C-alpha positions as CSV (number, residue, x, y, z in Angstrom):
1,X,0.0,0.3,0.1
2,X,1.6,3.3,-0.9
3,X,0.5,6.8,0.1
4,X,0.4,9.5,-2.4
5,X,0.4,13.2,-2.4
6,X,-0.8,15.8,-5.0
7,X,0.5,18.9,-3.5
8,X,3.5,19.5,-1.4
9,X,3.6,17.0,1.7
10,X,2.9,18.5,4.9
11,X,3.4,18.2,8.2
12,X,-0.6,18.4,9.5
13,X,-1.9,16.6,6.4
14,X,-4.2,13.7,7.9
15,X,-5.7,12.6,11.1
16,X,-7.8,9.1,11.8
17,X,-9.3,8.4,8.2
18,X,-10.7,5.4,9.8
19,X,-11.5,6.0,13.0
20,X,-15.3,6.6,12.9
21,X,-15.7,3.1,11.4
22,X,-15.1,1.4,14.6
23,X,-18.3,2.8,16.2
24,X,-20.3,1.4,13.2
25,X,-18.6,-2.2,14.4
26,X,-19.7,-1.5,18.0
27,X,-23.1,-0.5,17.1
28,X,-23.5,-3.8,15.2
29,X,-22.3,-6.5,17.2
30,X,-25.7,-6.9,18.7
31,X,-27.8,-8.2,14.9
32,X,-25.1,-10.2,14.3
33,X,-21.4,-11.2,15.6
34,X,-20.0,-10.7,12.0
35,X,-20.9,-7.7,11.5
36,X,-17.9,-5.1,12.2
37,X,-15.6,-7.7,13.5
38,X,-12.8,-6.6,10.9
39,X,-12.8,-3.5,13.0
40,X,-13.0,-4.7,16.7
41,X,-9.7,-4.2,18.4
42,X,-8.1,-1.9,16.3
43,X,-6.6,1.4,17.4
44,X,-9.5,3.1,15.9
45,X,-12.2,1.0,17.5
46,X,-14.0,2.6,20.8
47,X,-14.6,-0.4,22.7
48,X,-18.2,-1.4,24.0
49,X,-18.7,-3.1,27.4
50,X,-20.4,-6.3,27.4
51,X,-23.7,-6.7,28.4
52,X,-26.3,-9.4,29.3
53,X,-29.6,-8.9,27.1
54,X,-31.5,-10.9,29.9
55,X,-33.6,-8.9,32.6
56,X,-32.7,-7.6,36.2
57,X,-30.0,-5.1,37.3
58,X,-26.7,-6.1,39.0
59,X,-23.9,-4.1,41.0
60,X,-20.4,-5.1,41.0
61,X,-17.4,-3.4,42.9
62,X,-13.9,-4.3,42.8
63,X,-10.6,-3.2,44.7
64,X,-7.0,-3.4,43.3
65,X,-3.9,-2.7,45.0
66,X,-0.8,-2.6,43.1
67,X,3.2,-2.0,44.0
68,X,5.4,-1.8,41.0
69,X,8.9,-0.6,40.0
70,X,9.7,1.1,37.0
71,X,13.2,2.0,35.7
72,X,12.0,5.2,34.2
73,X,10.0,7.6,36.3
74,X,11.0,10.5,34.7
75,X,13.4,10.9,31.6
76,X,15.6,14.3,30.7
77,X,15.7,15.0,26.9
78,X,19.3,13.8,26.7
79,X,18.3,10.4,28.2
80,X,18.5,10.8,32.2
81,X,16.4,8.4,33.8
82,X,15.0,8.2,37.4
83,X,13.7,5.2,38.6
84,X,12.1,4.1,41.5
85,X,8.8,2.2,43.3
86,X,5.4,3.4,43.4
87,X,1.8,2.0,44.5
88,X,-1.8,2.0,43.0
89,X,-4.9,1.9,45.0
90,X,-7.9,1.9,42.6
91,X,-11.6,1.0,42.7
92,X,-14.2,-0.1,40.2
93,X,-18.1,0.2,40.7
94,X,-20.0,-1.0,37.8
95,X,-23.8,-0.7,37.4
96,X,-25.8,-2.9,34.8
97,X,-29.5,-2.2,34.3
98,X,-30.8,-4.6,32.0
99,X,-34.4,-4.4,30.6
100,X,-36.2,-6.2,27.8
101,X,-35.2,-4.2,24.6
102,X,-32.7,-2.1,26.5
103,X,-29.5,-2.5,28.2
104,X,-27.7,0.8,30.9
105,X,-24.6,-0.2,31.8
106,X,-22.8,2.6,34.4
107,X,-19.1,2.4,35.2
108,X,-16.5,4.2,37.3
109,X,-13.1,3.2,37.8
110,X,-11.1,5.4,39.9
111,X,-7.5,5.5,41.8
112,X,-4.2,7.2,43.0
113,X,-0.7,6.5,42.4
114,X,1.6,7.3,45.1
115,X,5.7,8.1,44.7
116,X,7.4,7.2,48.1
117,X,10.0,9.9,48.2
118,X,8.5,12.2,45.4
119,X,5.4,13.4,46.6
120,X,4.8,15.7,43.7
121,X,4.8,12.8,41.5
122,X,1.5,11.5,43.5
123,X,-1.4,11.7,41.0
124,X,-5.3,10.8,40.5
125,X,-6.7,8.6,37.5
126,X,-10.5,8.2,36.7
127,X,-12.7,6.9,34.0
128,X,-16.5,7.1,33.8
129,X,-18.3,5.5,31.4
130,X,-21.8,5.3,30.0
131,X,-23.3,2.9,27.5
132,X,-27.0,2.4,26.5
133,X,-28.2,0.2,23.9
134,X,-32.2,0.1,22.7
135,X,-33.6,-2.3,20.7
136,X,-36.9,-1.9,18.4
137,X,-38.0,-5.4,18.0
138,X,-36.0,-7.5,15.7
139,X,-35.0,-4.7,12.6
140,X,-33.7,-1.7,14.7
141,X,-31.2,-1.3,17.5
142,X,-29.6,1.9,18.4
143,X,-26.5,2.5,20.9
144,X,-25.1,5.7,22.5
145,X,-22.0,5.7,24.6
146,X,-20.3,8.8,26.8
147,X,-17.1,8.8,28.3
148,X,-14.7,10.8,30.1
149,X,-11.2,9.8,31.0
150,X,-8.7,11.5,33.1
151,X,-5.4,9.2,32.6
152,X,-2.1,10.2,34.2
153,X,0.8,7.9,33.2
154,X,3.1,9.6,35.4
155,X,3.4,13.5,35.7
156,X,3.6,16.4,33.4
157,X,2.7,19.8,34.7
158,X,1.0,22.4,32.4
159,X,2.6,25.0,34.1
160,X,6.5,24.3,33.8
161,X,7.9,25.1,30.4
162,X,9.5,22.4,28.1
163,X,6.4,20.3,28.7
164,X,7.7,18.9,32.3
165,X,10.1,19.8,35.3
166,X,13.6,19.5,36.3
167,X,14.6,16.1,37.3
168,X,14.9,15.4,40.6
169,X,18.6,14.4,40.6
170,X,21.7,17.0,41.7
171,X,23.1,19.0,38.7
172,X,20.3,18.0,36.2
173,X,18.4,21.4,34.7
174,X,16.8,19.2,31.7
175,X,13.0,18.5,31.7
176,X,11.1,15.4,31.4
177,X,8.4,14.8,29.0
178,X,8.5,10.9,29.5
179,X,4.7,10.4,30.9
180,X,2.1,12.6,29.9
181,X,-1.4,13.5,31.9
182,X,-4.3,12.8,29.1
183,X,-7.9,13.7,29.5
184,X,-10.6,12.4,26.8
185,X,-14.4,13.4,26.6
186,X,-15.8,10.8,23.8
187,X,-19.5,10.3,22.6
188,X,-21.0,8.1,20.2
189,X,-24.3,7.4,18.5
190,X,-24.8,4.6,16.4
191,X,-27.7,2.6,14.6
192,X,-27.9,-0.6,13.1
193,X,-31.1,-1.6,11.0
194,X,-32.0,-4.8,9.2
195,X,-33.3,-3.9,5.6
196,X,-33.8,-7.9,4.7
197,X,-33.0,-11.5,5.9
198,X,-29.4,-10.6,5.0
199,X,-28.7,-7.1,4.7
200,X,-28.2,-4.6,7.5
201,X,-27.8,-0.9,7.2
202,X,-25.4,1.0,9.9
203,X,-24.8,5.0,10.2
204,X,-24.0,7.0,13.2
205,X,-21.6,9.5,14.3
206,X,-19.1,10.1,17.3
207,X,-17.1,12.8,19.2
208,X,-13.6,13.3,20.5
209,X,-12.0,15.9,22.5
210,X,-8.5,14.7,23.7
211,X,-6.4,17.1,25.8
212,X,-2.6,16.5,26.8
213,X,-1.6,18.4,30.2
214,X,1.7,19.5,29.3
215,X,3.5,22.4,27.4
216,X,4.2,21.6,23.5
217,X,1.8,18.7,23.7
218,X,-0.7,18.5,20.8
219,X,-4.6,18.5,21.6
220,X,-7.1,16.8,19.2
221,X,-10.7,17.2,18.6
222,X,-12.6,15.1,15.9
223,X,-16.5,14.7,14.9
224,X,-17.2,11.6,12.6
225,X,-20.3,10.6,10.5
226,X,-20.4,7.3,8.5
227,X,-23.0,4.9,7.1
228,X,-22.5,1.8,5.3
229,X,-24.5,-1.4,4.1
230,X,-23.3,-5.4,5.3
231,X,-24.4,-8.4,3.5
232,X,-24.6,-11.5,6.1
233,X,-25.0,-14.7,4.0
234,X,-24.3,-17.3,6.7
235,X,-24.3,-16.6,10.7
236,X,-20.2,-16.5,10.1
237,X,-19.8,-14.5,7.3
238,X,-20.6,-11.1,6.3
239,X,-19.2,-8.3,3.5
240,X,-19.6,-4.6,3.9
241,X,-19.2,-1.3,2.6
242,X,-18.7,1.8,4.8
243,X,-18.0,5.3,3.6
244,X,-17.3,8.2,6.3
245,X,-16.4,11.6,6.9
246,X,-14.3,13.5,9.4
247,X,-13.6,16.7,10.6
248,X,-10.3,16.9,12.6
249,X,-9.1,20.1,14.8
250,X,-5.4,20.1,16.2
251,X,-4.1,22.6,18.9
252,X,-0.8,24.4,19.0
253,X,-2.0,26.0,15.7
254,X,-1.7,22.6,13.4
255,X,-4.9,23.4,11.9
256,X,-7.8,21.5,10.5
257,X,-8.1,18.5,8.1
258,X,-11.1,16.8,6.7
259,X,-11.0,13.2,6.0
260,X,-13.1,11.2,3.3
261,X,-12.6,7.4,3.5
262,X,-14.6,4.2,1.7
263,X,-14.0,0.8,3.1
264,X,-14.6,-2.8,1.7
265,X,-14.9,-5.3,4.9
266,X,-15.2,-9.0,4.9
267,X,-14.9,-11.2,8.0
268,X,-15.0,-15.0,8.2
269,X,-15.4,-17.9,11.0
270,X,-13.4,-20.3,9.4
271,X,-14.3,-23.4,12.1
272,X,-16.2,-22.4,15.7
273,X,-12.9,-21.4,17.1
274,X,-11.3,-19.7,14.5
275,X,-12.1,-16.3,12.6
276,X,-10.2,-13.8,10.3
277,X,-11.4,-10.4,9.2
278,X,-9.8,-7.9,7.0
279,X,-10.7,-4.0,5.8
280,X,-9.4,-1.9,3.0
281,X,-9.9,1.0,1.0
282,X,-8.9,4.5,-0.5
283,X,-8.8,7.5,1.8
284,X,-8.3,11.2,0.9
285,X,-7.5,14.2,3.2
286,X,-7.4,18.2,3.1
287,X,-5.2,20.1,5.0
288,X,-6.1,23.7,5.9
289,X,-3.0,26.3,5.9
290,X,-1.8,26.6,9.3
291,X,0.8,28.3,11.5
292,X,2.4,26.4,14.5
293,X,1.7,28.7,17.9
294,X,3.4,26.7,20.8
295,X,3.9,28.6,24.0
296,X,7.3,26.6,24.9
297,X,8.4,26.0,21.3
298,X,7.7,23.5,18.8
299,X,6.3,20.1,20.1
300,X,9.0,17.1,20.4
301,X,9.5,15.5,17.3
302,X,9.2,18.7,15.2
303,X,12.3,20.7,14.4
304,X,11.9,24.5,15.3
305,X,12.4,25.8,11.9
306,X,9.5,23.9,10.8
307,X,6.5,26.7,11.5
308,X,3.7,27.1,8.4
309,X,2.0,24.6,7.5
310,X,0.6,24.6,3.9
311,X,-2.7,23.4,2.4
312,X,-2.5,19.9,0.7
313,X,-4.3,16.9,-0.6
314,X,-2.9,13.6,0.3
315,X,-4.6,10.1,-1.0
316,X,-4.1,6.4,0.0
317,X,-5.1,2.9,0.8
318,X,-5.5,1.9,4.3
319,X,-6.6,-1.4,6.0
320,X,-5.8,-4.3,8.0
321,X,-6.2,-7.9,8.9
322,X,-7.0,-9.9,12.3
323,X,-6.7,-13.7,13.0
324,X,-8.5,-15.1,16.3
325,X,-8.7,-18.3,17.6
326,X,-10.8,-19.3,20.7
327,X,-10.3,-22.5,22.6
328,X,-12.3,-22.8,26.0
329,X,-10.1,-20.4,28.1
330,X,-7.3,-20.1,25.6
331,X,-6.9,-17.2,23.2
332,X,-4.4,-15.9,20.6
333,X,-5.1,-12.9,18.7
334,X,-2.5,-11.5,15.8
335,X,-3.7,-8.3,13.7
336,X,-2.0,-5.7,11.3
337,X,-3.2,-2.3,10.7
338,X,-2.4,0.7,8.2
339,X,-4.0,3.5,9.5
340,X,-4.2,7.3,9.8
341,X,-4.1,8.3,13.5
342,X,-2.9,10.9,16.0
343,X,1.0,11.1,17.3
344,X,0.2,10.7,20.8
345,X,0.6,14.6,21.5
346,X,4.2,14.6,19.8
347,X,3.0,14.5,16.1
348,X,-0.4,15.9,14.7
349,X,-0.9,12.8,12.2
350,X,0.7,10.1,11.5
351,X,0.2,7.1,9.2
352,X,0.5,4.0,11.7
353,X,1.6,0.5,10.9
354,X,1.0,-1.7,13.7
355,X,1.6,-5.4,14.4
356,X,-0.3,-6.6,17.5
357,X,-0.2,-9.9,19.5
358,X,-2.3,-11.1,22.6
359,X,-2.3,-14.3,23.9
360,X,-3.6,-16.5,27.3
361,X,-3.4,-19.9,28.3
362,X,-4.7,-21.4,31.3
363,X,-1.8,-24.0,32.7
364,X,-4.0,-25.2,35.9
365,X,-7.8,-24.4,37.1
366,X,-6.7,-21.2,38.6
367,X,-3.6,-20.4,36.6
368,X,-3.2,-18.5,33.8
369,X,-0.2,-17.0,31.6
370,X,-0.6,-14.2,29.3
371,X,1.3,-12.3,26.7
372,X,0.9,-9.2,24.9
373,X,2.5,-7.1,22.5
374,X,2.9,-4.2,19.8
375,X,5.0,-2.8,17.8
376,X,4.4,0.5,15.9
377,X,5.8,2.3,12.8
378,X,4.3,6.2,13.1
379,X,5.3,8.8,10.2
380,X,4.2,12.5,9.7
381,X,1.7,12.6,7.1
382,X,3.6,14.7,4.1
383,X,6.9,14.9,6.1
384,X,8.6,11.4,6.4
385,X,11.6,12.6,8.4
386,X,9.6,13.2,11.3
387,X,8.8,9.6,12.8
388,X,8.9,7.8,15.8
389,X,8.7,3.9,17.0
390,X,7.2,2.0,19.6
391,X,7.6,-1.1,21.1
392,X,5.7,-3.1,24.2
393,X,5.6,-6.3,25.5
394,X,4.2,-7.7,28.7
395,X,3.9,-11.2,29.9
396,X,2.0,-12.0,33.0
397,X,1.0,-14.8,35.5
398,X,-2.7,-14.6,37.3
399,X,-3.3,-17.1,39.7
400,X,-7.0,-17.0,40.9
401,X,-6.6,-17.4,44.6
402,X,-10.2,-17.8,45.4
403,X,-13.5,-17.0,43.7
404,X,-13.1,-13.2,44.5
405,X,-9.4,-12.8,45.0
406,X,-7.1,-13.0,42.2
407,X,-3.0,-12.2,42.1
408,X,-1.1,-11.0,39.0
409,X,2.6,-11.0,38.5
410,X,3.7,-8.7,35.6
411,X,6.6,-7.8,33.8
412,X,6.7,-5.0,30.8
413,X,9.2,-3.5,28.8
414,X,8.6,-0.2,26.5
415,X,10.5,1.8,24.1
416,X,9.8,5.1,22.0
417,X,12.5,5.8,19.8
418,X,13.0,8.8,16.7
419,X,11.5,11.5,18.1
420,X,13.0,15.1,16.9
421,X,15.7,16.3,19.6
422,X,15.4,13.4,22.1
423,X,17.1,10.5,23.7
424,X,15.3,6.9,23.1
425,X,12.4,6.4,25.8
426,X,12.7,3.2,27.5
427,X,11.1,1.6,30.8
428,X,11.0,-1.6,32.2
429,X,8.6,-2.5,35.0
430,X,7.7,-5.4,37.6
431,X,4.4,-5.4,39.2
432,X,2.5,-7.3,41.9
433,X,-1.2,-7.1,41.4
434,X,-4.2,-8.2,44.1
435,X,-7.5,-7.7,43.0
436,X,-10.5,-8.5,45.1
437,X,-14.4,-8.4,43.6
438,X,-16.8,-8.0,46.2
439,X,-19.9,-10.2,46.0
440,X,-22.4,-8.9,42.8
441,X,-25.5,-7.4,44.1
442,X,-28.6,-8.2,42.2
443,X,-31.3,-5.2,41.9
444,X,-34.5,-6.1,40.6
445,X,-35.5,-9.1,38.4
């Protein structure tokens, strides 16, 4: 797949050409499990919570305690790292209201991170979600979701220049930018209608407001609209065509872009335990002219001499493929996607190629081992010399101590490399996690 430019390639050309298609995947899942399967699990799919279609309501609460040691709590631009332990205290409350034709799910997850010896790094995190599914007979279904999340991966203070603060080590005046606070406000509305026995229509819209709390980090707002048709000849197979249009706006003067995409999709259950899904299609993006206006200088990854982003038009082919195998408690998932997405606050928009692995296996009735990992290549649209790579892998071992108590030992390694003017960011972590699920409280019938 090649990405072609009709005019001069620019810094802020495109963003998320396929993101809104993930909403279609969520909205169609209840009608037929193969509709939208090709989008599930990709970077642009807003995840829906699993809900039951039976009657009644339930309240479920979980308490989580975790102790971790991280080799890179903070890192200077020159590569100097600060290591140390930290503790996590989290809680989650889920309330699922189930009625004939309706499912309403409320979920709140929150907690604190405590850094012994570095109290100024202590941080709060929270994530609140609402999901409503409404079915009208067997022919029409609506899905609406909303989310507010405040998720610090560490701490970056927005009132300090250089998108960080001096490292807490003697003689260092460099600034840290490893871990960013992030808040997301999201909303989606989607619908699926049965046109005939084997044909379905999908349509809807979604909104995202993503803000990074740190100087010289790029915020994003987006509004999507989509519509399409699926043909489902059997319960294990579907074909679809989806058209989407998206409007994007970046912070720091990176301007607006408009994205138009058309995807052909296919999903097949090869056996009861093995499935494959794929999507591909052309996309075209128009970037309006803009001028970078960052209070503390250009964002990391963008050279200081680049200030003006001219108008441009970009076009190309995007897509992805995913293979899944489910057998009892054993799961294996492999995927590859080539998409347009944001640069995580570092770049305004990137062409991202991602390979992802997820696997878990039960060794004994109460013991499970799992492995997850991703590798991405992110290239700024219009400027191939602006790019960065990420690599992340996490093995873990989980022991179900009792019905309500679970113990997890995990280790992880992550790396970001290639950012303009920055040393590679590496971090290794070992964590012990204790999770206790309180008895479920049934409310109503």
